[in-house]
Every structure is written in structure tokens, then in C-alpha cells.
C-alpha positions as CSV (number, residue, x, y, z in Angstrom):
1,M,15.6,22.4,22.8
2,D,12.6,20.5,24.1
3,I,11.2,17.0,22.5
4,Q,8.6,16.3,20.9
5,F,8.5,12.7,20.0
6,T,10.2,10.3,21.3
7,V,10.7,6.1,20.8
8,A,10.3,3.6,22.9
9,I,11.9,0.3,22.5
10,P,10.9,-2.0,25.9
11,T,12.8,-5.1,25.4
12,Y,14.3,-8.3,26.3
13,N,17.1,-10.3,25.1
14,G,16.3,-8.8,22.2
15,A,20.1,-8.1,21.5
16,K,20.5,-10.0,18.5
17,T,18.2,-7.4,16.3
18,L,17.7,-4.4,18.9
19,Q,21.3,-3.5,16.3
20,F,18.6,-3.4,13.6
21,V,16.3,-1.7,15.3
22,L,18.8,1.7,16.0
23,E,20.6,1.1,12.7
24,K,16.7,1.8,11.0
25,L,16.3,5.0,13.9
26,R,19.4,6.6,12.9
27,S,18.6,6.4,9.3
28,Q,15.5,8.3,9.7
29,T,14.6,10.8,7.1
30,Q,13.0,14.3,6.9
31,I,13.3,15.5,11.0
32,D,15.0,18.4,10.2
33,F,12.5,20.0,12.3
34,L,11.8,17.7,14.6
35,S,13.3,17.7,17.6
36,W,13.3,14.0,19.4
37,E,14.8,11.0,21.3
38,V,15.3,7.4,21.3
39,I,15.0,5.3,25.2
40,V,16.3,1.8,25.1
41,V,13.9,0.5,28.4
42,D,15.6,-2.8,29.5
43,N,14.2,-5.3,31.7
44,N,16.4,-8.1,33.1
45,S,18.0,-8.7,30.2
46,T,20.4,-11.4,30.2
47,D,22.6,-11.0,27.1
48,E,24.2,-8.2,25.6
49,T,22.2,-5.6,25.2
50,A,23.5,-3.4,27.1
51,K,26.5,-2.5,25.6
52,I,25.0,-2.6,22.3
53,V,22.7,0.8,23.7
54,E,26.6,1.8,24.9
55,A,27.9,0.8,21.5
56,F,25.7,2.7,19.8
57,Q,25.3,5.5,22.2
58,Q,29.4,6.2,20.9
59,N,28.6,6.7,17.4
60,W,24.4,8.1,17.8
61,L,23.0,11.2,16.5
62,P,24.4,14.2,17.4
63,Q,21.4,16.0,18.0
64,T,18.4,13.4,19.0
65,P,19.7,11.0,22.8
66,L,20.0,7.8,22.8
67,R,19.3,6.7,26.6
68,Y,19.2,3.4,28.4
69,C,17.4,2.3,31.8
70,N,16.3,-0.3,33.3
71,E,13.2,-1.5,34.8
72,S,13.5,-4.4,37.5
73,T,10.0,-5.5,36.7
74,Q,9.1,-8.0,34.8
75,G,6.2,-8.0,31.9
76,S,6.2,-5.2,28.7
77,A,3.5,-3.5,30.5
78,Y,5.9,-2.2,33.1
79,A,8.2,-2.0,30.6
80,R,6.1,0.5,28.7
81,Q,4.8,2.4,31.7
82,R,8.1,2.5,33.0
83,A,8.8,4.6,29.7
84,I,6.6,7.2,30.3
85,K,8.0,8.6,32.6
86,E,11.5,8.6,31.3
87,A,9.8,9.9,28.0
88,N,10.2,13.1,27.4
89,G,8.0,13.4,23.6
90,Q,5.0,14.6,23.3
91,F,3.8,12.1,21.3
92,V,5.7,8.6,22.9
93,G,6.2,5.4,20.1
94,F,6.6,2.1,20.8
95,L,9.2,-0.3,18.5
96,D,9.2,-4.0,19.6
97,D,13.4,-5.1,19.3
98,D,12.1,-6.7,16.5
99,N,10.6,-4.2,14.4
100,L,12.3,-2.1,11.8
101,P,10.8,1.2,10.9
102,D,10.3,2.9,7.6
103,S,12.7,5.5,7.5
104,S,10.1,8.0,7.1
105,W,8.5,6.5,10.5
106,V,8.8,9.2,13.4
107,A,8.3,12.2,11.3
108,A,5.2,9.8,10.1
109,A,4.3,9.2,13.2
110,Y,5.0,13.0,14.8
111,Q,2.9,14.8,11.4
112,F,-0.5,12.6,12.0
113,G,-0.7,12.8,16.0
114,L,-0.9,16.7,15.2
115,A,-2.9,16.8,12.1
116,H,-5.5,14.6,14.7
117,P,-5.3,16.1,18.2
118,K,-8.0,13.8,19.0
119,A,-6.0,10.6,18.8
120,G,-4.9,8.5,21.9
121,A,-2.9,6.4,19.6
122,F,-2.5,5.1,15.8
123,G,-0.8,2.9,15.2
124,G,0.4,2.0,11.5
125,Q,1.5,-0.8,8.0
126,I,2.5,-4.0,9.9
127,R,4.6,-6.5,7.7
128,G,6.5,-9.4,7.8
129,K,10.0,-9.9,7.4
130,Y,10.5,-13.4,8.0
131,E,13.6,-16.0,8.3
132,V,13.0,-18.0,5.9
133,E,9.3,-18.8,3.3
134,P,6.2,-18.8,5.7
135,P,4.9,-22.6,5.3
136,P,1.3,-23.4,3.5
137,E,-1.4,-22.1,4.7
138,F,-0.1,-19.3,6.4
139,E,-2.3,-16.4,5.4
140,R,-4.8,-17.3,8.3
141,A,-2.0,-17.4,11.3
142,K,-0.2,-14.3,10.0
143,L,-2.8,-12.1,12.4
144,F,-1.1,-13.6,15.3
145,L,2.1,-12.0,15.0
146,V,0.3,-8.4,14.4
147,I,0.9,-8.3,9.9
148,R,-1.6,-6.5,9.4
149,E,-1.8,-4.0,6.4
150,F,-5.7,-2.4,7.8
151,S,-6.2,0.3,5.4
152,R,-4.2,2.6,2.8
153,Q,-5.7,5.4,3.7
154,P,-5.8,6.8,7.2
155,K,-9.0,5.3,9.6
156,L,-10.9,5.7,12.4
157,Y,-10.3,2.0,14.2
158,E,-13.7,0.8,16.1
159,P,-13.2,-0.4,19.8
160,E,-16.0,-1.0,20.8
161,H,-16.0,-4.4,18.7
162,L,-12.5,-5.1,20.1
163,R,-11.5,-4.2,16.4
164,L,-8.2,-2.6,17.5
165,P,-4.4,-1.1,16.7
166,P,-1.6,-3.5,17.9
167,G,1.2,-2.7,20.5
168,A,4.5,-2.6,17.7
169,G,4.4,0.8,16.0
170,L,1.8,2.3,18.7
171,V,2.2,6.1,19.1
172,V,0.0,7.0,21.8
173,R,0.6,10.9,22.9
174,K,1.8,11.0,26.9
175,Q,-0.8,13.3,27.4
176,A,-3.6,11.2,27.2
177,W,-2.0,8.2,29.0
178,I,-1.6,9.6,32.6
179,E,-4.6,10.9,31.9
180,S,-6.0,7.6,31.2
181,L,-4.3,4.4,32.5
182,P,-4.2,4.1,35.8
183,D,-0.7,3.6,38.0
184,R,-1.7,-0.9,38.3
185,F,-4.3,-0.8,35.0
186,T,-5.4,-4.4,34.2
187,R,-2.4,-6.0,32.9
188,A,-4.3,-8.2,31.1
189,H,-2.4,-12.0,30.3
190,R,0.0,-12.1,27.6
191,G,-1.1,-11.1,24.1
192,G,-4.1,-8.4,25.7
193,H,-1.9,-5.5,26.9
194,D,-1.8,-3.8,23.3
195,Y,-5.2,-3.7,23.5
196,E,-5.6,-2.7,27.2
197,I,-3.9,0.3,26.2
198,S,-6.5,1.3,23.5
199,L,-9.1,0.4,25.6
200,H,-8.3,2.7,28.3
201,L,-7.3,5.7,26.1
202,H,-11.0,5.7,24.6
203,K,-12.9,5.1,27.3
204,H,-11.4,8.0,28.2
205,G,-12.7,9.7,24.7
206,W,-9.4,9.4,23.1
207,E,-10.2,9.0,19.4
208,I,-7.8,5.6,18.5
209,W,-6.6,5.6,14.7
210,H,-4.9,4.0,12.0
211,N,-2.2,6.2,9.8
212,P,-0.5,4.2,6.7
213,E,2.5,6.5,6.7
214,M,3.5,4.0,9.4
215,K,5.3,1.4,8.8
216,I,7.6,-1.2,10.0
217,E,8.5,-4.9,8.9
218,H,8.1,-7.1,12.1
219,L,11.3,-9.8,11.8
220,I,10.1,-13.5,11.9
221,P,12.4,-16.3,12.6
222,A,11.9,-19.6,12.1
223,W,10.6,-21.3,15.4
224,R,7.9,-18.7,15.6
225,M,5.4,-19.3,11.9
226,E,5.0,-23.4,14.2
227,K,2.9,-24.9,14.4
228,S,3.0,-25.5,17.7
229,Y,4.1,-21.8,18.7
230,L,1.1,-20.6,16.5
231,T,-1.2,-22.4,18.1
232,K,-0.5,-20.7,21.3
233,I,-0.4,-18.1,20.9
234,A,-4.1,-18.0,19.1
235,R,-5.4,-19.8,22.4
236,I,-4.0,-16.6,24.6
237,Y,-5.4,-14.2,22.4
238,G,-8.3,-15.4,23.0
239,L,-8.5,-16.4,26.6
240,C,-7.9,-12.3,27.3
241,T,-10.9,-11.5,25.3
242,C,-13.2,-11.0,28.6
243,E,-10.1,-9.5,30.2
244,I,-9.8,-7.0,27.8
245,R,-13.1,-6.2,26.8
246,M,-14.3,-6.0,30.6
247,I,-12.3,-2.4,30.7
248,I,-15.0,-0.6,28.4
249,T,-18.0,-2.8,29.8
250,K,-20.1,-1.4,32.7
251,P,-20.0,-2.9,35.7
252,W,-24.0,-4.3,35.4
253,Q,-23.6,-5.4,31.9
254,R,-21.2,-7.6,33.0
255,P,-23.3,-10.6,33.7
256,I,-24.5,-10.1,30.1
257,V,-21.4,-9.6,28.5
258,L,-20.3,-12.1,29.9
259,I,-22.7,-14.5,29.3
260,R,-22.9,-13.8,25.5
261,N,-19.0,-13.8,25.2
262,F,-19.5,-17.7,26.5
263,L,-22.4,-18.7,24.0
264,G,-21.0,-17.1,20.8
265,S,-17.8,-18.4,20.7
266,L,-20.3,-21.9,22.3
267,K,-21.2,-21.1,18.6
268,R,-18.0,-20.1,16.3
269,L,-16.6,-23.0,17.6
270,I,-18.6,-25.5,16.6
271,W,-19.1,-23.8,13.6
272,H,-15.9,-23.9,12.4
273,L,-15.3,-27.5,13.5
274,V,-18.6,-28.7,11.3
275,K,-17.6,-26.3,9.1
276,Y,-13.4,-27.8,8.6
277,R,-13.6,-30.5,10.3
278,D,-9.8,-32.8,10.8
279,R,-8.3,-29.3,8.8
280,A,-9.6,-27.4,11.7
281,F,-6.5,-29.0,13.1
282,S,-3.9,-30.1,10.9
283,N,-4.6,-26.9,8.5
284,L,-1.7,-24.2,9.8
285,G,-4.6,-21.2,9.5
286,L,-7.7,-22.9,10.6
287,A,-5.5,-24.7,13.3
288,C,-4.9,-21.3,15.0
289,E,-9.0,-19.9,14.3
290,T,-9.3,-22.7,16.1
291,A,-7.1,-22.5,18.9
292,F,-8.5,-18.5,19.7
293,F,-11.9,-20.3,19.6
294,W,-11.3,-21.9,22.2
295,G,-9.2,-19.8,24.1
296,G,-13.1,-17.2,23.7
297,L,-14.9,-20.4,24.7
298,I,-12.7,-20.5,28.4
299,S,-11.8,-16.6,28.4
300,P,-15.2,-15.8,30.7
301,F,-13.6,-18.4,33.3
302,Y,-10.6,-17.2,32.9
303,Y,-11.5,-13.9,33.9
304,L,-14.1,-14.6,36.5
305,E,-11.2,-16.2,38.0
306,K,-8.9,-13.6,38.4
307,Q,-11.5,-11.7,39.7
308,A,-11.8,-14.4,42.6
309,N,-8.0,-14.0,42.9
310,R,-8.1,-10.9,43.5
311,W,-11.3,-9.9,45.8
312,F,-9.2,-13.5,48.1
313,N,-5.6,-10.9,47.7
314,H,-7.7,-7.9,49.3
315,W,-9.6,-9.3,51.5
316,F,-6.5,-11.4,52.9
317,H,-4.3,-8.1,52.8
318,Q,-7.1,-5.9,54.5
319,L,-7.1,-8.9,57.3
320,I,-3.7,-9.0,58.3
321,R,-3.7,-4.6,58.8
322,H,-6.3,-5.6,61.6
């Protein structure tokens, strides 16, 4: 029997929440017509991840394989790439180990993919499920925890403006991934890999969609709502801006884009500081935006540094070979 849909769960020490994700997948509805599988990709966990999967395998859905594999190279990019290689489905739906899918998530994802043959990737609604009540002024900050409800109707994203779905709950067409993503792609700084996937697909002519019928809850522990963590994540998102933008930028345009990115980030940062003054650092949401703008400001220099390191490493290896 051919597998039509694969759910892939990359995980690193996520045993505490992985069990809840698997419970949700075991309880999927509206799937009588569908042949699907689940793959847990263990990215060098040192907790009980393997035992959790083994326990679920003993009492799993009879017609739905639950497989386990290990990816020894650390990083979500490598774990997702391994999932693609292991997947047998026409579509691969990525769930993080703290993403709880709605009971119809698998069916909604597969049906949307069939109805949109040009869709290379599509994401859905992501709601927060909080361990404790979110702190005051959290509304602006929650975007950096990939909590978003983009649209109540199916809608095309705008890759040119970096308006793209996050990696949590992202579904990709396996054919599109194989055609569009090289074996060694950019592997953007943490926070950029999610967008990197969609940008490579877009660059090769695939559409990127939002499907509101795909709903997941993102488990948010208390420590992930602390100001120090959120501002750090916001700065990382800003830092990788140039790196991911270059994926869809022609070589001759790159110097222009780097300058425009720097000047635009500088203008936004100054305006933000002038407008909000002390609140730009004391208010949780505004402090996250300050950190994001600051990351964007130094993003061109971060990109140039990485390019210089890649050039030096390539030159050095060539020198050794000869």
C-alpha cells in the first residue's frame, strides 16, 4: 500500500511533550480514505525519547506505521532533511515535539495539497497553549514564538516580502523539496531555516500557501515567556534577515540589498527608540521589537562574515588538495 502522507517529528530532548503530540496523532479523524505514516527523527536526544516512541509503537494504529530514526548531525535543518529522505508520502507535514495538531490536521493538510497542485509548501493556524498566564504586553512578543493566525481564508504568502509560514506545522510537497533544495543549502542561522525552506521552493516556481483548516497548538512553557528569552529570539530573527533574503536575490543585486537592509533597519530602529524611548526596553513587546531591529541592523555584517568564512574554508581545502 502506497503511503500518501508522512508526519515527521524532529526532536531533541523533547520526551516530555512528544508523548502529547503522538497522542494527538493517534486520535486523528477523517482519515479512513488516507494511507499515512509517522516518523520521529531523534536528533541526538539524551532523554527518554526512544523509549517513548517504543512504548507508543506497542499500541499504535494498525494501518499507520510509526517509525523511529536517529540523525546524528545536530540541527533542525539536518533533522528535517533526514525526514524527507525517510518519508514515503507525497506530502511531508513537519510537527515540532511541542506542536499539538487538531484532530483533523492530517486530513486537512492532505486534502489541501491535492486541491492546490502548485503548492510547494503550506502552513496553518498556530495558537498558544500556555503553561502559565502570559505576561502583560505579550501581544507583540508572541509573534517571535511563531503564534499566529494569518488569515481565515486560504491565502498565498508573499515570499518577496519575507511573509512566509513558520516551520511549526509546515507541510511540504516531497517532489518540490527534492527539486528545489540542494543537499547542502544555506542552513541559515537559528530562526531562519524555516523561511529558507519556503524561499527555495518559491525560487523554483512553487507557491507558498496558508491553509486555515490546519490548526495546531504550540505548547509554551513559562520560561519561554521570560523577557530575556524572547528578546534573544527576536534578535536572532533579525540577525538572519539578510542571509535568507539572499536566497531569492540575484548576485548583482546583493550589494544593493545589503545597503538597503542596513539603512532600512537603521531608520526603523531610530524611529522606534525616538517614539517609545524608555518603553522600547522596559515594555516586553516593544523590547522584542527593539532587539529585532537591532539584529536586522547588523544582519548585513553577519551575512558578509559568513560568506568570508565560507570562501576561506573553500580556498583552504582547495590549497590542501593541491
